[in-house]
C-alpha positions as CSV (number, residue, x, y, z in Angstrom):
1,M,-17.0,-9.0,10.9
2,F,-15.0,-7.3,8.1
3,E,-17.0,-5.1,5.7
4,N,-15.9,-4.1,2.2
5,K,-16.1,-0.3,2.2
6,L,-14.4,0.6,-1.1
7,G,-15.8,3.8,-2.4
8,Q,-18.0,4.4,0.7
9,S,-18.0,7.1,3.4
10,F,-16.8,6.5,6.9
11,E,-18.0,7.7,10.3
12,S,-14.9,9.8,10.7
13,L,-11.6,10.7,9.0
14,G,-9.7,8.6,11.5
15,K,-11.8,5.5,10.7
16,R,-11.1,6.0,7.0
17,M,-7.4,5.9,7.7
18,I,-7.5,3.0,10.2
19,Y,-9.7,0.9,7.9
20,S,-7.0,0.9,5.3
21,Y,-4.9,-1.3,7.6
22,L,-7.8,-3.7,8.1
23,A,-8.6,-3.8,4.4
24,T,-5.0,-4.5,3.3
25,Y,-4.0,-6.8,6.1
26,P,-2.5,-9.8,4.2
27,V,-3.2,-13.5,4.5
28,F,-1.3,-15.4,7.2
29,K,2.0,-16.5,5.7
30,P,4.2,-18.4,8.2
31,V,7.9,-18.8,7.8
32,T,9.7,-22.0,8.8
33,N,13.1,-22.2,10.6
34,C,12.9,-18.6,11.8
35,G,13.1,-18.8,15.6
36,A,9.3,-18.7,16.2
37,S,6.8,-21.5,15.8
38,E,3.9,-21.4,13.4
39,L,1.6,-21.1,16.4
40,S,3.5,-18.1,17.7
41,Q,3.4,-16.5,14.3
42,R,-0.3,-17.1,14.0
43,Q,-1.0,-15.6,17.4
44,M,1.0,-12.5,16.6
45,Y,-0.8,-12.2,13.3
46,D,-4.2,-12.4,15.0
47,F,-3.1,-10.1,17.9
48,L,-2.0,-7.3,15.5
49,Y,-5.2,-7.5,13.5
50,E,-7.2,-7.4,16.7
51,T,-5.2,-4.4,17.8
52,I,-6.1,-2.5,14.7
53,E,-9.8,-3.5,15.1
54,I,-9.8,-2.2,18.7
55,I,-8.3,1.1,17.6
56,Y,-10.8,1.4,14.8
57,D,-13.6,1.1,17.3
58,D,-12.0,3.6,19.7
59,L,-9.8,6.2,18.2
60,S,-9.1,7.8,21.6
61,L,-6.5,5.0,22.0
62,I,-4.2,6.8,19.6
63,N,-5.3,10.2,20.9
64,T,-7.3,11.1,17.9
65,E,-10.6,12.9,17.9
66,E,-13.6,11.9,15.8
67,E,-13.7,14.5,13.0
68,P,-15.9,14.4,9.9
69,D,-14.9,12.1,7.0
70,E,-13.4,13.7,4.0
71,C,-11.4,12.4,1.0
72,C,-9.9,13.4,-2.4
73,E,-11.4,12.7,-5.8
74,W,-9.3,10.4,-8.0
75,W,-8.0,13.4,-10.1
76,Q,-6.9,15.6,-7.1
77,L,-3.3,15.8,-6.0
78,N,-2.1,16.5,-2.5
79,K,-1.4,20.1,-3.4
80,D,-5.0,20.5,-4.4
81,R,-6.2,20.0,-0.8
82,P,-3.3,20.8,1.5
83,E,-5.3,21.4,4.7
84,L,-7.0,18.0,4.3
85,I,-3.8,16.2,3.6
86,L,-2.2,17.8,6.6
87,R,-5.0,16.5,8.9
88,M,-4.7,13.1,7.3
89,Q,-0.9,13.0,8.0
90,K,-1.4,14.0,11.6
91,I,-3.8,11.1,12.2
92,E,-1.5,8.7,10.5
93,K,1.4,9.9,12.6
94,K,-0.5,9.0,15.7
95,L,-1.0,5.4,14.5
96,I,2.7,5.2,13.6
97,D,3.6,6.5,17.1
98,F,1.4,3.8,18.7
99,F,3.0,0.9,16.8
100,D,6.4,2.4,17.3
101,Y,5.8,1.6,21.0
102,Y,5.0,-2.0,20.1
103,L,8.3,-2.0,18.1
104,K,10.2,-0.6,21.0
105,I,9.1,-3.0,23.7
106,G,9.6,-5.9,21.2
107,M,13.1,-4.8,20.5
108,L,14.1,-4.2,24.2
109,G,12.2,-7.2,25.6
110,E,13.3,-10.8,26.0
111,A,10.8,-13.6,25.1
112,T,10.9,-16.0,28.0
113,D,8.3,-18.6,29.3
114,N,5.3,-17.0,27.4
115,T,6.2,-13.5,28.6
116,L,8.2,-10.5,27.4
117,I,10.6,-9.3,30.0
118,I,11.9,-5.7,29.8
119,S,14.6,-4.4,32.0
120,K,13.8,-1.1,33.8
121,A,17.3,0.0,32.9
122,D,16.2,0.1,29.2
123,M,12.8,1.8,29.6
124,R,10.1,2.8,32.0
125,I,6.4,1.9,31.5
126,Q,4.1,4.3,33.2
127,Q,0.8,3.3,34.8
128,K,-1.2,5.1,32.1
129,T,0.5,3.1,29.5
130,K,-0.1,-0.2,31.4
131,E,-3.8,0.7,31.4
132,K,-3.8,1.3,27.7
133,L,-1.9,-2.0,27.0
134,S,-4.6,-3.8,29.0
135,R,-7.1,-2.7,26.4
136,F,-5.3,-5.0,24.0
137,G,-5.1,-7.9,26.4
138,L,-1.6,-7.2,27.5
139,V,-0.9,-7.5,31.2
140,C,2.2,-5.7,32.5
141,D,3.5,-6.8,35.9
142,E,6.7,-5.5,37.4
143,S,9.4,-6.5,39.8
144,K,12.2,-4.4,41.2
145,D,14.3,-4.6,38.0
146,S,11.9,-5.4,35.2
147,Y,8.5,-5.5,33.6
148,V,6.9,-8.8,32.7
149,I,4.3,-8.6,29.9
150,S,1.9,-11.4,29.2
151,H,-1.3,-12.1,27.2
152,S,-3.8,-14.8,28.3
153,K,-5.4,-15.3,24.9
154,Y,-2.2,-15.2,22.9
155,S,0.2,-16.6,25.4
156,E,2.7,-17.8,22.8
157,L,2.9,-14.7,20.7
158,F,6.2,-13.2,22.1
159,P,8.8,-15.1,20.1
160,A,7.0,-14.0,16.9
161,W,6.8,-10.4,18.4
162,K,10.6,-10.4,18.6
163,L,10.7,-11.8,15.0
164,H,8.5,-8.9,13.7
165,C,10.9,-6.5,15.3
166,S,13.9,-8.0,13.4
167,V,13.0,-6.5,10.1
168,P,15.7,-4.0,9.1
169,K,14.5,-0.4,9.9
170,E,14.3,2.3,7.3
171,N,14.4,5.3,9.6
172,I,13.6,7.9,7.0
173,V,10.2,6.2,6.2
174,R,8.5,5.6,9.5
175,S,5.3,4.3,7.9
176,R,7.3,1.7,6.1
177,N,8.8,0.5,9.4
178,M,5.4,0.2,10.8
179,M,4.0,-1.7,7.8
180,N,7.0,-4.1,7.9
181,F,6.3,-4.7,11.5
182,L,2.5,-5.2,11.1
183,H,3.0,-7.5,8.1
184,G,5.9,-9.4,9.5
185,K,8.3,-8.8,6.6
186,F,11.0,-10.9,8.3
187,C,13.1,-13.5,6.3
188,S,12.5,-11.5,3.1
189,K,8.8,-12.2,3.2
190,Q,6.8,-10.6,0.4
191,Y,3.1,-10.6,-0.5
192,T,1.3,-10.8,-3.8
193,A,-1.5,-8.4,-4.6
194,V,-4.0,-11.2,-4.2
195,E,-2.6,-11.8,-0.7
196,M,-2.8,-8.1,0.1
197,F,-6.1,-7.1,-1.5
198,G,-8.0,-10.3,-1.8
199,K,-10.6,-9.2,0.8
200,I,-11.7,-6.2,-1.1
201,C,-11.0,-7.0,-4.8
202,N,-11.8,-9.8,-7.3
203,Q,-9.1,-12.4,-6.5
204,E,-9.3,-14.2,-9.8
205,Q,-8.9,-11.0,-11.8
206,I,-5.9,-9.8,-9.8
207,A,-4.3,-13.2,-10.0
208,E,-4.7,-13.1,-13.8
209,L,-3.0,-9.7,-14.0
210,E,-0.1,-10.9,-11.7
211,S,0.4,-14.1,-13.7
212,Y,0.5,-12.1,-16.9
213,F,3.2,-9.7,-15.8
214,L,5.2,-12.5,-14.2
215,Q,5.2,-14.4,-17.5
216,K,6.4,-11.3,-19.2
217,G,9.4,-11.2,-16.9
218,Y,8.3,-8.4,-14.5
219,T,9.8,-8.4,-11.0
220,P,7.4,-8.1,-8.0
221,V,8.1,-5.6,-5.3
222,N,5.9,-5.3,-2.2
223,N,6.0,-2.0,-0.3
224,E,3.5,-0.8,2.3
225,M,0.0,-0.9,0.6
226,N,1.5,-1.3,-2.8
227,V,2.4,-4.3,-4.9
228,M,4.4,-3.4,-8.0
229,Y,5.6,-5.4,-11.0
230,E,8.4,-3.7,-12.8
231,K,10.6,-4.4,-15.9
232,V,13.3,-2.4,-17.6
233,Y,13.1,-2.6,-21.4
234,P,15.8,-1.6,-23.9
235,K,16.8,2.0,-23.9
236,K,16.2,2.1,-20.2
237,Q,12.4,2.1,-20.7
238,K,10.9,1.3,-17.3
239,A,7.4,-0.3,-17.3
240,Q,5.2,-1.1,-14.4
241,M,2.0,-2.4,-13.0
242,Q,1.1,-1.1,-9.6
243,I,-1.8,-2.3,-7.5
244,Y,-2.2,-0.2,-4.4
245,Y,-4.6,1.2,-1.8
246,D,-4.8,5.0,-1.3
247,W,-7.0,5.7,1.7
248,R,-6.9,9.4,0.8
249,K,-9.1,8.8,-2.3
250,K,-12.8,8.3,-2.5
251,N,-12.2,5.1,-4.6
252,Q,-9.3,3.7,-2.7
253,M,-8.0,1.0,-5.0
254,V,-5.7,2.0,-7.9
255,F,-4.5,-0.2,-10.8
256,Y,-1.7,1.8,-12.4
257,F,0.1,0.9,-15.6
258,K,3.1,2.5,-17.1
259,V,3.6,1.4,-20.7
260,P,7.1,0.9,-22.2
261,H,8.1,2.6,-25.5
262,F,4.9,4.5,-25.6
263,T,6.3,7.1,-28.1
264,T,6.8,4.3,-30.5
265,L,3.5,2.5,-29.6
266,I,1.3,5.6,-30.3
267,K,2.7,5.8,-33.8
268,S,1.1,2.4,-34.5
269,Y,-2.3,3.8,-33.6
270,G,-3.6,3.0,-37.0
271,N,-2.9,-0.7,-36.6
272,M,-4.8,-1.0,-33.3
273,D,-8.3,-2.4,-33.0
274,D,-11.2,-0.1,-31.9
275,E,-11.0,-1.2,-28.3
276,L,-7.3,-0.3,-28.0
277,K,-7.8,2.9,-30.0
278,G,-10.6,3.9,-27.7
279,L,-8.3,3.4,-24.7
280,I,-5.5,5.5,-26.2
281,F,-7.9,8.2,-27.4
282,E,-9.9,8.6,-24.2
283,R,-7.5,7.8,-21.4
284,T,-4.1,9.4,-22.4
285,K,-3.0,13.0,-22.2
286,T,-4.2,15.5,-24.8
287,C,-1.5,18.0,-25.7
288,D,-2.0,21.3,-23.9
289,G,1.0,23.1,-25.3
290,C,3.0,22.8,-22.1
291,G,6.3,22.8,-24.0
292,Y,7.7,19.8,-22.1
293,C,8.7,18.0,-25.3
294,T,10.6,21.1,-26.7
295,Q,12.1,22.5,-23.5
296,T,15.7,21.7,-24.4
297,D,15.3,23.1,-27.9
298,K,17.3,26.4,-28.2
299,T,16.4,27.0,-31.8
300,G,12.7,27.2,-31.4
301,K,12.3,25.0,-34.5
302,R,11.8,21.6,-32.9
303,P,8.2,20.3,-33.6
304,R,6.1,19.0,-30.8
305,L,5.9,15.3,-30.4
306,A,2.2,15.2,-30.1
307,L,0.2,13.3,-32.7
308,P,-3.3,13.9,-34.1
309,L,-5.4,10.8,-33.5
310,E,-9.0,10.2,-34.8
311,F,-11.6,8.1,-33.2
312,N,-15.3,7.9,-34.0
313,G,-15.2,11.0,-36.1
314,E,-13.4,13.1,-33.5
315,T,-9.7,14.2,-33.6
316,L,-7.5,15.0,-30.7
317,V,-3.8,15.8,-30.5
318,K,-2.2,13.3,-28.1
319,C,1.0,13.5,-26.1
320,P,3.3,10.4,-26.2
321,L,5.3,11.4,-23.1
322,F,2.8,10.4,-20.4
323,P,2.5,6.6,-20.8
324,V,0.4,6.1,-17.7
325,I,-3.2,4.7,-17.6
326,A,-5.0,3.9,-14.4
327,W,-8.3,2.3,-13.2
328,N,-9.9,2.0,-9.8
329,Y,-11.5,-1.4,-10.6
330,T,-10.9,-4.6,-12.5
331,D,-13.2,-6.4,-14.9
332,E,-12.7,-8.7,-17.9
333,T,-12.7,-5.8,-20.3
334,M,-10.0,-3.9,-18.4
335,I,-7.8,-7.0,-18.2
336,R,-8.2,-7.8,-21.9
337,I,-7.3,-4.2,-22.9
338,V,-4.2,-4.2,-20.6
339,K,-2.9,-7.4,-22.1
340,K,-3.4,-6.1,-25.6
341,L,-1.6,-2.9,-24.7
342,F,1.4,-4.5,-23.2
343,D,1.6,-7.2,-25.9
344,M,1.8,-4.5,-28.5
345,A,4.3,-2.4,-26.5
346,K,7.5,-4.5,-26.9
C-alpha cells in the first residue's frame, strides 16, 4: 500500500529516488482512437507501476547497492553538495538504463496475439536478462528466429506498450524520455498537478491554484515531475507557477511562483495590506550589494534599484530583481496570499 513519505527519511538513498516515481505516478488517463484498447492501456499503466514497486523493494534489479539515505536542505544548491548529487545521479542513471530496455524491446517488437515478438536480427536477449524480466511477470520464449514475450497477468498490455514507445524521443534528456514512456505521453497527453501529485498533496488546494492561473490566461506545461503554468506579460515579463517534486530535497514538494513586473510591484509596497507586506518583507531577497543591478553602468553613478521597506518596526533594503517566492506546502493562507500577489502584479 502506498505511503505518503513527504519530508521523511528513507531506508536508503536508492529508495528515496525510486519513491519519487511512485509518489508522482499520475492517475490513469486513457486515450481513445489511439491503436490500443482502454483495457490494454490500463494493463500497461498497472504493469509499469508494479514494476516500479518491485524495483523499490529490491534495488539489486537495477544493480544499485543499499547506501544510507541523504538529502539536501531546501536552501542548498547542487554545487553545495557535489559528491551527494553525483551519487544521486548515478542511481537515477541506472533506473533510466532499466527503462531504456523496456523502450527498446517495445520499439523493436511487434504486438501480436497477446505477445510481443522480437526478431533476433534486431536484438539478442541473454538468459540473465530473461531471468530478470521474469521478476516482473514477463515470460520470454524463443524460436529459431525470434523471441516471444508474454505476461499471464497483463496479457493484453502489449498494444499499449507499443503506444508508450511512440512518444517522440528527446535524446539529449534521457530522463524525459523515460518519464514520457512511464506516463504514456502519447497523443499529446498532459497531466494536471492534481493528477500528478494528488496522492501526496491536498487535491482541493492544488486544484484551486490551477484554476486560478488558468483563469488568468496561463498556459499549462507538463514536464517530468513538474507542472508549470506560464504567461508572458507586456515587456516580455514571464510569470510562472511551478508545482514539482524534487527527490533530492528533504521536503520534496516545491510550489514556485515567479511574479511579473516585480520591480513595479514592489514600489506599491505602501498600498499592500499587512499580510502581503509580510510576504514581501520576509520572503524576498535583501540587497547584499552584489552589483547585479549596476553591472552595465560604466559611469559608476547609477543608483542601486533596491528599496528600503519597513515592517513591524524593522527596515530592510529589498532587491526587486529576484521575483521568486516558493513554499513546500499549501494551505489556505498560502493560497490567499498568492492570489493577492498575482492580482496586484498586472
